[in-house]
N, C-alpha and C positions, 0 to 999 in steps of 0.2 A: 607675932607681929608680921603682917603681910607686906609685900613689896611696895604697895601704894603708901602705906603708913611710913615705911622707911624713907621713901622718896619725900614725903611731906615733911618729916622731921629734918632731912637734909636740906631742903630748900629754905626752911625757916632759919636753920643755922647758918646758911651761907651769908646772908645779909648781916647777921650778927657778927660773924667772923670779919666781914669787910669793915664794919664799923670799929670793932675792937683793934684790929691790926692798924688801920689808918690812924685812929686816935693815938695808939702807942707810938707809931712812927713819927707823927707830928710832934708829940711831946718830946721824943728823943732828939728830933731835929732842932728844936728851939733851945736846947741847952748849949749849942755851939755858937761861936762868934766869928765874924768875918775877919780873915787875915789876908793881907796882901804883901807883896814883895816883888823883887827883881833879881835876875841872874845876869852878871856882867862878866866880861873877860878882863885880863890884866890892863888893857887899854881903856877900860871903862865903857866898852861898847856892849850893847845888849846882845844876849845869846838867845835866839829864838828856838822854840820847840825843845827846850831842855826839860828833862824829867826830874821833878822835885818830889821826894818822898819824905813825909813826916812820920817817923816811928815813935809813938808814945812810949816811954820807957817804963811807965807803971802799968798801963793797960793797952796791950796790943790791938784790941778791938776798936780803939779810938784812933789808930793810925789812918793815914790817908795819903793820897798822891795826886799831882796835878801836872799839866804841861804849861810851859811858858807860851805866850802868844808871840806874834811876829816882832813885838817890841820888847821881848824878854820879860814881860810882866806876868804875874799870875795872881789868882785870888781863890781862896776855898774857905770852907767852914771847919773850925777846930775847937775841941774842948780845951779848956785851960789845962796846962801841964808842962812837963819837961819832955823835949823832943829831940831826937837825933835826926838831923836833916841831910839827906843824901841827894846830891846833884850829879846827874849824868847827862852828857850830850855828846852827839857825834863829833869827832876830832878833838875832844876835851878829856882830861883826866878826871876820873871819879873824885868827888869831894864830899867829906862828911864833916858837919859842924853840929854843935850842940846849942840849943836855945830854949829858953823858958817862955811859954805863951801864957800870958795872964789875962788877956782879953783881946777884944777887937782893936785892929790897928795895923800899921805898916811896919814890918820888921826889918825894912831897909834892904840894900843890895847885898847879895852874896856873890863873890868873886870865884871863878874857876880857872885853872891853868890849861892851856893848849897842849895837845900831845907833841912830842918831839918832831914827828913828821906830819904835824897837823897842816891841814889846808884851811884852817879857820881864818876867817877874813875874806877868803876867795868865795866866789859864788857857789853855793851848794847845788850840785846837779841832781842829787836824789837824797831824800831823807827816808830811810828804810825801816820798816817795822814799828813806825809810830802812828798811833791812831788818835785823831783829834776829834773832840766833841764840838760841834758848832751848829748853829741854825742852818737848816738847808736853805740854799739860795735858788735851787731850781727843783720844782716838783716833779719834773719829767726828765729822765735820762735815757739815752740811746746807747745800747751795747751791742756786741757782735750778733748774739742770738736771742736777745730779749730787749724789752723796754721796761724801765722801772718807774713806778709812780709812787711818790711820797705823799700820803694823805695829811701830813701833819699841818700843812698850810691850807687844808680844805675847810673853810669856815662853814660852808653850807651844810656839811654832814656832821658837825660837832654834836656830840651827844646822841648820834644815831647808831646805825648798825651797818653790817657789811653790805647790805643791799643798797643802802644810801651812798656809801662810798663808791660802789661799783658804778652807780649812776653818773659819777663825775670822772671816771677813769678814761682817758683817750682811747679810741678804737673799740670801746665796749658800750653796749646799750642794754637797758633794762627795760622790758615791756611792763605794761600795767599789771599783768598777772605774775610778775616776778621772774619771767623768763629772761635769762641773760644770753646775749649774742655778741659775736665779734664779726665785724664787717658783713652784717646781715645774715649770719649763720648762727643757729642756736646749738650746734654741736660742739659745745665748749666743755673741756675737761677741767674740773676744779681740783686743786691740790692745796693742802695746808702744810706749810713748812716742807714742801717737796713731796708730800705723800698723800694719797687718797685718805679721806678722814671720816670717821663715824660722826663727827660734829656736823657734817653737811647732810646727814640723813641718807637713805637708801637711794633716793631719786632726785637729790639736789634741789629740792623745792624751795619756794619762797620763804616758808616758815623757817627752814634751816638758815638761810641767809639772814633773816631778821633776828636770829638768836645769838649772833656773834657781835659783840659791841664794837663800834668803830674805834674806841679808845685803846683796844687791845691789838689793833693792826699797826704793824710797823711800816710795811710797804707791800705793794702789789706788783708782781712781775707779769707782764703782758707778753706772752710768747706766742706770736702769730705763726711761726714756722719753727717748731721745736727741733732741736738736734737729736741724734741718735741716743744721747744719754737719757732723754726723757722717755717715758712710756709713749707708745704710738697712738693712744686713744685721743679722740677729739679732733675731728677734721678741721674745725675752725681755729683750733689752737688751744693753749693752756693758760689758765689763770692761777698763778701760785701765790697764795695768801700767806705772807710771813707775819707771824704773831710776834709780839714784843717779848724779848728775853734780855733784860737790861744788862750790860756789860760793865757798868760803872762800879768803881770800888766803893766800899763802904755800904751804908744802908740807904737806899733810894726808893722813891715811889711816887704815885699820884693817886688821887681819888676824884672821881667825877660823878656828879649828881645831875639828873635831867628831869625836868617837868615839861609837859607839852599837851597839845590838843590836836587831833582827837586824843582823848585821855591817854597819856603815857607817862610813865615814871621809870627811872633807871638809876642805879647806883652800882659803879664799877671801880675796882681799884687794881693798880699794878705795883707790886712790891718786889724788891730785889735786894740781895746782900752778897757782896763779894769780898772775900778776905783770904789771902794766902792761897791754898790749893782748892778751896771750896767756893762755889757759886751756887746760889739758889734763887728761885723766883716763885712768886705766888701771884696769880691773877684770878680774880673772882668777882662776882656781883650777880645782879639780877634786875629784872624790870617787868613792868606791866604795860600792856598796849591794847588799845581797841582799834578795830578796822571796820570798814564798811565797804562791801563789794556790790557793785550794781552792774547788771547786764540786761540787755533787751534784744529781742529777736523778732523780726518781722518777715514773714514768708508769704509769697504770692505763688499759687499753683496754676498750672495749665489744666490739669485734670486730676481725677481721684476723688477723695472725700471732701476736702476743704478747698475753697477758692482763696481764703486767707487764713493765716494763723499768726497770732501775736503772743508773745510772752514776756514777761518782766521778772527778773529774779533779783531780790535784795537780801543779802545776808550780812549779819553783824557778828563780829568775832571778838572775844575777849581772851587774851592769852598772857600767861606768866612764863618767864624763862629765867633760869638760874644756871650759872656756870662757875666752875672752879678748876683751875689748873696749877699744878706745881712741879717743879723739877729741880734736880741737883746735878751738878757737874763736879767731878773730882779729878784733879790733875795728878795722876800717879807719879809722873816725872814730867821733865820738860818736853818730852816727845809723846807721851801716852796719856790719854784721858778717857774717862768713862762718864756716861750721863744716863739719867733715868728721869722720865717725866710721866705724869698722869693727868687726865682730863676727865671731867664728868660734866654732863650737860642735861638739863631737864626742860621740856617744853610741854606746858599744859594749856589747852584751850577749850572754850565753850562757844558754841555758835548757834544762832537762830537764823532761819531764812524762810522766805516765802517766795514761790514761783507761781505767778498768775498767768493762766492760759486763756486766750480768747480765740475760739475757733468759729469761723463763719463758713458753714458748708454750702456747697452748690445747691443742695436740696435739704430742707428741713429747718430745725430750730437752731439758733445760735447757742454755743456751749461756753459756759465760763467754768473753768476749773481752777482750783487753788491747791497747791502742794506745799504743805508747811513742814518744816524739819527743826528738830532740836538735836544738837549733837555735842559730843565732847571728844577730846583727844588727849593722849598722853604719850610723850616720847622721852625715852631715857637712853642716853649714849655714854659709853665708857671707852677710853682709849689709853693704852699704856704703851710707851716708847722707850727703847733701850738702845744704847749705842756705844761704840768703842772707836776712837780715833788714834791712829798711831802714825807718827812721822819716823821714817827710817833714817832720815838725815835732814840737814838744814838746806838741801838743794830742792826740796819740793816732792820727794818720793813719799807718798802717803797712802794709807789704807783706812777705809772707813766701813764699819760694820754696823748694821742697824736691824732692829726687829720691832715691829708694830703689831700689837694685838688690839682688835677693836670689836665692839658689840653695840648694836643699835636695836632697841625694841620700841615699836610703835603700836598703840591701841587706838582705834577710832570707833565711836558708836553713834548711830543715828536713829531717830524715831521720826518717821515721816508719815504725815496724814494727808490723804487725798480726798477732796470733796468736788462734786460736780453740781453746778447750780445750787449750791448751798447744802446739798445733801451728802452725808458721809458715804464714800464708796469703798475706800480701802486704806490700810495702814501697812507700811513697810518698816521692818526692824532690821537694821544692818549692823553687824559686828565684824570689824576687820582687825586682824592681829598679824603683825609682820615682825620677824626677827632676822637681823643681818649679823653675821659673824665673818670677820676678815682677819687674815694674817698676812703680813708683808714682811719679807726678809730681803735684805740688800746687802751687796758687797761692792764697793767702788775703789778702784786702784788708780793711782796717778804716778806716772814716771816721766820726769823731765829728761830731755835729751838736749844737752847744751843750753844755750841762753834763751833760744827762741822757740823750741819745740817740745812737744809733750804727747805722750801716749796715755789714753785713758781707757780702761776696760772695766766691765762689771757684769754682775748677775743679779737677777731679781726674780723672786717667787711671789705670786699673788694667788691666794686661796680665798674664795668668797663663797658664802652659803647663805642663801636667803630662803626662809620658811614663810609662806603665805597661808593664812587661814581666813576664809571669808564666809560668813553666814548671812543669808538674806531670807527673812520670813515675811509672809503677807497674810494679813487678815482682811477678808472681803466683808461687805455689809451683811452677808448672810452667814458668816462663819462665827463660831463661838470662840475659836482659838485660831492662832495664826498657823499657817502651813509654810513649809520651805518653798522658796523659788529654786527648784533643783538646778537650773542652768547656772545660777549665779552663786550657788553654795558649793564651794570647793576647797580643797587643799592642794597646795602646789609647792614644789621645792626646785630652787634654781641654784646649781652649782657651777662655778666658773673657776678654772685654774689655768694659769699661764706661767710659763717659764721664759724669761727673756734674757738674752746675752747681747752685749754691745761692745764695740771697740771703736775708738775714733782717734785721729791723729791730727794735731794742730801744729802749725809752724808759721814762719814768717821769712820771706825772702825780700829784703829791702823794704819797700813800702807795701808789698802785697802780703797779706795775711790769709791763711787758708785753714780750713778745718774739714776733714773728710771722715764720715762716720757710717756704720752699718749696724743695724739692730736686727735680731732674729727673735720673733715671738711665737712660741708654740703654745696654742690654747685649746682647751676642751670645755665645752658647755653641755651640761646635762639638765634636762627639764623633765619633771615628773609631775603630772597633773591629773586630778580626778575630780569630777563634780558629782553632785548627789543624784543626777539623772543617769549616772552610769557611764558617762563619757570619759574615757581614760586616754592619756597621751604620754608616752615615754619617748623622748627624742634626745639624741646626742649630736653635737656639731663639733668638728675638729678643724682647726686652722693652723697652718704654719706659713707665716708670711716674713719676707725680708723687707725692711724699711731703711733705704739709704738716705743720707743727708749730705749736702754740700754747702759750705759757708765760705764766701770770699770777701775780703775787704781791701780796699786800696786807699792808702793815706795820702791825700793830696798835700796837706799840711797839718800841723797840730790841731786836733779837734775838727778835722775836716776830711770826710772820708766817703767813698762809695761802698755800698754793701750789696751783695748779690748772693742769693741762697736758693736751695731747693730742698724739699723733703716730701716723703711719702707717708701718709697717715691712714688711720683706720677709725671708723665710728662703729663701735659695737653697740647693738641695740640695748636699751635699757631692759633689765629683767622684767619690769612692769609692762613693757610692750609685748613681751613674748607670752604672757599668760593669756589664754583664750578669752576669758571674761574677767578682766581684772577688777572692774569697778561697777557699782550700780547705785546711783543716787537720784537720777531723773529718768523716769520711764519714757520720756519723749526725746531725750538726748543721751545716747549711749555710746560709750567708748569701747571698741572691740580691740582685743589684742590680736596678734598675728604670730603664731608660733613658727611660721615659715619665714619670718623676716630674717634677712642676712645683713652682715655688716656692709657698709659702704666704704669705699676707698677713694682717697683724693691725692692727686699730685699737685703740690703747691709750689709756686715760683714767685720770687720777689726780687725787685732791684730798687735800691733806695740810696738816698743821699743824706748825709747828716753833717751839719755844721753847728758847732757849739762855741759861742763866744761869751764874753762876760755878761752881756746884757740880753742875749737871745739864743735860742735853739731852734733850728728848723729841720724837720725830718720828713720829706716827701717820699713815699713809697709806692711804686707801681706793682701791682700784684695780679696773679692769674691762678685760679684753682679749677681743676677739672675733676669732677666726682663721677664715679661709676656706682651702679646699684643705689643711687641716691634715694634717701628715705623722705617721703612726702606723706601728708595726711589725706586720705581719701574720705570725702563726705558724700554719703548717699542717703536717699529717703526710702522708707519701707512703709507699706500700708498694713497695719495690723487689723484683721477683721473683728467684727463685733462678736461678743460672747454673751451668754445669758446675764452675766453680772457686769460686763464692761462694754463701754461703747467703742466703736471702731475709731482709730486714730492714726495719724501719720507720725512716724518715728524717724528721727535723724540719727545716723550711725557715723561715727569717726573711726577710722582704722589706718594705722601706719602701714605703708607698702613700700617695696622696692620698685621704683618707677623707671629709672633709666639714667640719663646723664644730666649733670648740672654744671654749667660753666659760669663762673663769676670773675670779673676783672674790674679793676678800678684804680683810683688814686686815693691813697690814704695820707693825708697831710697832718702832721702834729707840730705844734710850735708853742714856745713860751717866750714872752718879750717883756722885759722890764723897760717900759717906755720912759718912765721917769722915776725918781725916788719914791713917788707916792702912787704910781699907777703901774699895774702888772696885768698881763694877759696870758691865758693858757687856752689854746684852742685846738680843735680837731674837726677836720672836714673829710668825709668819705664819699667820693663820687664813684658809683659802681654800676655796672651793667650785669644782667643775668639772662641765661637762657636755659630753660629746662625742656627736655624732650624725652618721650618714652610712650610706651604702649602697655596697657594693663588690662588683664582679663580675669575674671572670677565668675565662674559659671553659676555660683550660688546667688549672686546679686546682680549680674548683668547678662544681657542677651548676647552681646557681641563685644569684641575687644574695643577698648576706648582709647584713642590717641590723646596724649596730653602734651601740651606745649605752652610755654610761657616765656615771655621775653620782655625786656624793658630796661629802664634806666632809672636810677633812684639816688637819693642824697641823704646823708646823715651829717649833722653838724652840731657842735657844742662850742660855746665860748664862755669862759670864766673871766670876769674882770674884778681885780682886787684893788681897792682904793685904801691907801694908807693915810689916814688923817694925821696922826702923829705917832710917836714911838709906841704908844700903848693902845691905840685904837684903829681898827681896820674894818672894812666891810666889803662883801662880795655880791655881785650880781651875775647869775649864771643863766644862760639861755640854751635850750635844746631843741633841735627840729629833726624830725625824721620824715622823709619824703615818702609818698605812696609807692606801692608795688602792685603789679598787676600780672596774673597768669590767666590762662584760659578759664580757670574755674574760680579764682578769687581775685578780687580787687580790693586792696587794702589802702585806706585813705591815709593822708598825711597827718602828723601830730606834732605839737609843740608844747613846751612848758617853760616857765621862768621861775627861778628859785632866788632866795635873798639869804644873806647871812652877815652877821656883825660880830665882832670879837673885841673885848676890852681886857687889857692886862691890868691886874690890881695886886695889891699886897706886895709891892716891891719886887714884882716879877714872879712871885710864887703862885699866883692865882690867875685864872682866866675865866671871864664871864662871856658867854656866847648866846646868841639868839639867831634862829633861823626860821624861814617859812619855805615849805616845799610846795611847789605848784601854786604860785601866787594867784593866778587867774583861773585855777580849777579846770585846766584844759587838757590834763593828761589822761586821755582815754583813747581806746583803740576801736576804730570803726572799719568795717569791711562788708563787702557784698560777695556772696557765694552764688555760683550759677550752676544749676544742674539741668538734666534733660527735661525735668518737669516743674522746676521751681526757680525762683529768684529769692535770695534770703539775705536780708540786711541784719548786721550784728553790731552791737555797741557794748563795750566793756570798760568799766572804771574800777580798777583794783582798790584804789585808795583816794579819797577826796583831799582837798587841801589840808595841810597840817602845819603847825608851828611848835617850836621847842626852845626852852631856855635851859642852859646847862652851866654848871659851875665846876671848874677843875682847881684843885689844890695840889701843888707839887712840893714834896719834901725831898731834899737831897743832901748827902753828906760825902759825896765823893765825885770825882771826874773820871771820865773814860780815859784810861791810861794803859798802854802796853809798852814794856821796856824794849829798847832796841835789841834785836836778837840776830837777825840774819837779812841778807839782801832779799828784797821782795821778789817773789816769782810772779812774773807778769801773767802767767797762765794759772795762778793759784785759784782754787775754788774757795771764794770768800763768802759765798752765801749760804753754805750749809748743804743739807741734803738735796741732791738733784738740782743744784744751782751752780751756774758757771760764771766766772768773772770774764771781763772783756779780754780780747786777744792783745 
């Protein structure tokens, strides 16, 4: 049995497993009955936030726990039986009573006694160690070194994928081709649960973003100026995608099904079970999606072969994706726990495309060419994560160790036929095979000093190995068999290893909080390339860089503070950019790699203000970024002379280069406002200026050095309005606008889009029915004009036309999120997990 057969069997089994587990969980959930009650003190006053544990005396797996609300009341689902009920609350004595639960109903009030030195009845200043499950009231939260977005209230992206969710995140933009940018820059670093992930593929493409269901995303951390604890890659910042790992007791989960057009289907489930020292989770599902990509190019030449050249490309893609992840956490003791998890993802696609060329020469006959392609792709990714967390004491001294092993394999095949004026000219056969292997090892240590200070230190090892194999064969009209295109047939190996050390200190003096950090990254890159023409390149690059960071906050009042920060970052070129001839699919539009491409560096400054009240949050931030060795795309034209079997043609090349400096400055304003009980707004406005300067010279493609300069001012804005019709029905209208940008060589036009979503709660709160339309007016397209010494070239691209989807979610739950009071909360505690930091 070959690997493809194994993958096909796995993908068929995934949906079957989703159905079986979901059905079993729903059946299990329906056996329980609703039980309510109340906890009071001896004065018959309600006791808020008390922990109530129901221990089934006959079957411990039927036990459960819950917290009382602010009125001392609670409710949960229990199977009939005999229970020991344990009640615990701060400033009260522990109480245990026995009751028999025969069915649904109210079991009345349970009374508990105050401690001898109790402060019960007085105003509680802090409730430590208690975690409460409640519906999120604000989708956007500002912290010292990041902003957190909660997609649970995002109706527009229900039933969608990670790319749909990112399109709604403040300070983030997604272009029509799936390119993600922050504040106008696409040098964004993606993390999954704090680590680079094989789930996002080797080059973080749009296909990878579409393969992660929105239903599996718990939150997204937008880190525009990361601290020294985070890896230094990504000059625009970091997007940390936190996937769901349910912490509720008992057996819980949900299943979501989606139908839509352009044809798409999806079925995903999230399951978890927590009891005693064990917690496990299982997320899985799959889907089918069709897409249609359209691009048009119109070029006018001053001289050369053609006076005009027009082409139109339309491709249609059909894809299947399946994913499954499972994990287990075991609490060895109250202070030590171990965890292990594994994820597998497949992505298969079939595509058909046509590129029509219309060439109008200065002299001679007009030429019509058609380049038709049939292709397929297969991607298989594995990831295994292992960790150990140890608390040395109850004061916050912690050690976290983790190891991640990842593998991503991608195969892509294309069969392209080229005809001129209706007569067959040539056929290109392309076979691309890529394998990425990564190992990430981390150690993070935290040491509190007093009440307000903490030292954090750690080490990280990243080892990445990419193998590329590219075969391009061509059969001309006079050939009996295809021959190799030697320049584009190659084998390449890219290895990257870096060791990183960091230390940072955070503290607080009165209302002033501060965090100082320093990170050292020692990296080595090795590239080994050889093509069939005999061209071979072996190159090594070594870097040792220090990356300082400074974060300051001044608290004017509660939930009202100024924020000031600085960090230095690095943008390492993608491995794909460093391969001399990485890709070949269109012989008139070619992407060239640049093995001499170097990292770019950025110094980033921010000063912001944040005020968060009951009904609104406002967070304006002024920022300035100065980049050196900035990477830009150079577009140039080349005249390929005629041969006995091929006509002369003009070919456009795109090549990444280190240009010079890039300065960006602007105002990034984020807000959410609950205007009334039935109307809410979430908005983002980014007003920014830019200036790029540099001089570039390459003797192989230009006669003399070319100065580059671009400057201007642009705008990005997004507004989401949520209308709550009643307790069970809401709908959203979302608008997006991106202003144009202009440099000396490229003028990009503005773009806007409007989306709609509606959500209805059904089945007594256990179900949600959602409907959404993406790009109502079908306006989400990218248009630009490029200027060269010999041409003017207009370009239009639409990655996906208007879509709509209907999704149904069913939730089954048998426990509430509960943690028993243990110790005083550490204000500097790392609550987010790997590479995540809580607020100061």
